[in-house]
N, C-alpha and C positions, 0 to 999 in steps of 0.2 A: 357502503354508501356512495363511495363515488362513482361504483358502477352502475348504480341505478339513476345517476344523476344526468347522464346523457352527456356529461363531459367528455372531452376527448381526453385519453391518458395516453402516456407514453412512459413505459418503464425505464428507469437508467440504471442500470445495474454495473457497480465497479468492484473491480478485484481488490487494488492495495490504493490507498491515496499516499500520496508523496510524504504527508506529514505526518502518517503511522510512524517513520523514522524517530518522532520527537520522543517516542517512549523509551528511546535508547539514550536519552539527553541524561538519566538518573544515573546508570550505571558508567557512563562514559565521564560524568563528573566525580563519582564515588571511587573508580578504580581504572578509567581509561580501559575498560572493556566492555564487549557487547555479547549476550548471550544468546545463541541461534540454536534452532534445531537442526536446519536444513542449510547450511550458509550459502552453499552451491545452489540452491534451488532459484531459478531465475524467476523475477519478478518485472512487471511493467508499470511503476507507479505512476499515477495521474495524479496532476495537481488539482487541488480543489477548483482555482479558478476555470479551469477547462471543464471541470463538472460542472460548474454553473453555468458556462456558457453553451452548453450543450442542454441542460435543463432549460435554459431561456429559448433556444432555437428549436427543439424538441417540438413543443406544439404545432407550430408551424411546417414542420417538416416532414418526414417520412411516414408512411403508414406505421401502424404499430408493429405488423408483421416482418417490416423492412428493419425494425432497430437493432443493433447488434446487441448479441447476447451478453456480452460485458464490455464495459468501457474501460480501457487501459491506456497507459502511458505509450510516449514513442518509441521506446527501447527495452529491450529486455535486459535487467541487470540483476545477476546473483546478488544475494545481500551482503555477500563480503565485499563486492566490489563496492556497493553503496557506502560501507563502512571504511572502505579505502578512500573514497571521495571525502567522506566529513573528516578523515584523518588528514588529506591533501589539505583541505581549505582552512581547518583549525589548527595544522601544524602540530596537533597532538598525536602522539604515537599510541593508537588504539588498536588492540588486538581482539580477535573472535575466539571466544570459547564456544566450542560446540557441543551442544548438550544432545543428549542419547534421547530418543523418544521415551524411553522408561521414565528418565528421571523427570521429563515435563508431565508425563502423565500422573505422577507421584506429586507434581508441582515442587520439585527440590529445586535447590540452587546450588550448582555445583560451585 
């Protein structure tokens, strides 16, 4: 429908929202642990406010072909480092528990 409307469209693709880390809050509250499959995997979380700013600016900006394939935050941070930052800010001693790919594929909690 949008394609046939003639309206200009600009896709905004993001990889990781910064507030995705809120999903860790339950396990931090329950036991000061964050379970991750690949804790050293670099991520570049983007703040939802930045996504909104891009969405507002995009219609008047670059042509669709010039838009980046993905919107990322300003810095690559391994997930383990993100947990360390939460640890520092909250004063809690939060540990990272690394899960295997197999455990995650079975939906297991180790």
